[in-house]
N, C-alpha and C positions, 0 to 999 in steps of 0.2 A: 236731490241736487239743489244747491243754492242758486238763486238767480233764475230759476225756471228750468224747464226740460228742453234740452237741445234736440232738435229733430235728427233722426237717424241719417237723413240725406245730407244734413249739414256736417255730420261727423265722418261719413264714409262716402267713397266715390262709387256710385252704382252705374257709371257710364258704360262699362263693359258687360253689364248683365244683359243678356239677350235671349229671347225665346226663338230659337232657330225654326221651330214649327211654324212661326208666322210667315217666314219666307216661303216655305213649302206650300202652306195653305193659300197664300196669295197667288203664287204661280199656278197652282192647280185651279183656283177659282177663275183666274184669267182664261185659262184654257177652256174650262167648261162654259164660261159666258160666251166665248167665241164660237163654240160648237154645239150649244144646247139646241135640241130639236124643237123646243116649245118657245113661244114668245116670253121674254123675261124683262121686267122693269130693270133698267140699268141706271136709275137715278142714284145719287150719292148715298141717300139714306138706305135704300134697298141693298146696294152692294156692301155697304158697311155692316148692315144687319146680317147678311149672308156670311161675311168673313168672321164676325164675332161669334155667330152661332156655330160655325164649323170649328173655330179655335177652341170654343168651350167644350167641344165634344172629342177632341183629340188629346193625346198625352202631350204635355208641354215638353220641350227639349231646351231647357235653359243651359247656358254656358257663360263662363266668365273669362276664360283664357283660350289660348291657342290649343292647348291640350283638350279643353272642353269642346272646341270647334271640331276637332278630329273625332271625338266621341259622338257628338251629335250628328256629324256627317255620316258616320257609319250607321247610326240608328235610323237616319232618314233613308238610307239605302235599303233597309230591310223591307222585304216585300210586304209583310204583314202591316208595317207602319204605313207604307204607301197606300195600301188598300184601305186602311182605316181613314186616311185623309180623303181619299176619293169618295168613300161612303159619306163622310161628314159633309163634304161639299155638295154632293147630290141631294142629301137630305135637307141641307140648309137652303139650297136653291129652290127646291120644291115647296118647302114650308113658307118661305118669303114670297115666292111667286103666287101661291094661293092666298096668302094673308099678308099683303104689304102693310107696313105701319103708317101709311098715308092714305088720304082720300082724294088727293089730286090726280089728275090724268097721268097715268104711268108713262114712263119713257121706254116703250116697247121697241125692241129691235127685232124685226121679223125676218 
């Protein structure tokens, strides 16, 4: 291309590209943080680490359109997917709880 390479995001609108798994993971993480039987650091860094770790271990559910929303909604309702999200959340919470990425005093909610 003459005049340089145009960035893909300058040429196409990615605004409607969404990972629906993110909503489900965050909802499930919120539930587990509220009900977890062990003390957990709830600082911003730890909670973001938990969310990222869980999202990296579940199948993404990207969509671009309303039809894609319907497809991902049905996939999220599948029992096996819901179980995989719960397992990913519990594993992420335990890993971060035992190995927080900070040395400061944790924000434990007991």
